[in-house]
C-alpha positions as CSV (number, residue, x, y, z in Angstrom):
1,M,-23.5,21.9,1.7
2,K,-23.2,22.5,5.8
3,N,-26.4,25.0,8.6
4,S,-24.6,27.6,9.3
5,V,-24.8,28.7,13.5
6,P,-24.1,33.1,13.7
7,H,-21.8,33.2,15.9
8,D,-23.0,34.4,18.6
9,E,-25.1,31.0,18.8
10,V,-22.1,29.9,19.0
11,M,-20.8,31.2,22.1
12,A,-24.1,31.1,24.0
13,E,-23.9,27.5,24.2
14,M,-20.6,28.1,25.2
15,Y,-21.9,29.3,27.3
16,R,-24.5,28.1,28.6
17,N,-22.3,25.1,28.8
18,D,-18.7,26.1,30.8
19,P,-20.4,29.0,32.8
20,E,-16.6,29.8,34.1
21,L,-16.1,30.7,30.7
22,A,-18.0,33.7,31.3
23,R,-17.0,34.4,34.2
24,D,-13.9,34.5,32.1
25,M,-14.0,36.7,29.1
26,L,-16.5,39.0,31.7
27,N,-13.2,40.1,33.3
28,S,-11.6,40.6,30.0
29,I,-13.3,42.5,28.7
30,L,-12.9,44.6,31.9
31,E,-9.4,44.5,32.6
32,D,-9.2,46.1,28.7
33,G,-12.0,48.9,29.0
34,D,-13.2,47.6,25.8
35,Q,-17.3,48.8,26.3
36,G,-18.1,47.4,22.8
37,E,-17.1,44.2,23.7
38,L,-18.5,43.9,27.0
39,L,-22.2,44.6,24.7
40,I,-21.8,42.4,22.5
41,V,-20.4,39.1,25.1
42,L,-22.9,40.7,27.9
43,R,-25.7,40.2,25.0
44,Q,-24.6,36.9,24.2
45,M,-24.9,35.6,27.7
46,T,-27.8,37.0,28.1
47,K,-29.0,34.6,25.3
48,A,-27.3,32.0,28.0
49,F,-28.0,32.6,30.7
50,G,-32.2,32.4,30.0
51,G,-32.5,35.0,27.3
52,V,-33.4,38.7,27.6
53,Q,-36.7,38.6,29.8
54,A,-35.6,35.7,31.7
55,V,-32.3,38.3,32.6
56,A,-34.8,41.4,33.5
57,E,-36.2,39.7,35.2
58,K,-34.1,38.0,37.4
59,A,-31.6,41.5,37.5
60,N,-35.2,43.7,38.1
61,L,-34.8,45.7,34.9
62,N,-37.4,46.3,32.5
63,P,-36.3,44.2,29.1
64,T,-37.6,46.8,27.0
65,Q,-34.4,49.3,29.4
66,L,-32.0,45.6,29.3
67,Y,-32.7,45.3,25.3
68,R,-31.6,49.7,25.2
69,T,-28.5,48.5,27.7
70,L,-27.4,46.3,25.9
71,S,-28.4,47.2,22.6
72,S,-24.3,48.9,20.7
73,D,-25.0,52.2,21.5
74,G,-25.6,50.9,25.2
75,N,-23.9,52.3,27.9
76,P,-25.5,49.9,31.3
77,A,-24.9,52.3,34.9
78,L,-23.3,50.4,37.1
79,S,-25.9,49.4,38.5
80,S,-27.4,47.6,35.6
81,F,-24.4,46.4,35.0
82,T,-24.5,44.7,38.8
83,A,-27.5,43.3,38.5
84,I,-28.2,41.9,35.2
85,V,-24.3,39.4,36.4
86,K,-26.3,38.6,39.1
87,A,-28.9,37.6,37.1
88,M,-26.1,35.3,36.2
89,G,-25.0,34.2,38.8
90,M,-21.3,36.3,39.3
91,K,-20.7,39.1,40.7
92,I,-18.3,41.4,40.4
93,C,-15.0,42.1,42.5
94,L,-11.4,44.2,43.0
95,Q,-8.5,42.3,43.4
96,P,-5.1,44.2,43.9
97,A,-3.7,44.5,40.3
């Protein structure tokens, strides 16, 4: 019998190994505007980029605040979202549609 690896762990590994995939995924979600999907991917990416403690530290956020922000009921403020993606080595930018 094969060992099963949780989907979030697989996705975190993919984002860790391919930061461009992480960027493309975030851009795609932002274009679609699905907040639930955004939070799922941000949680997976947080695992990929060192975990909640490491990302919170780099983003100058309280780890508890980051857990709440990324929860399924989370509603990240733009300032938190910007800090989180910056901690992951990315930035938000706009381009013509």
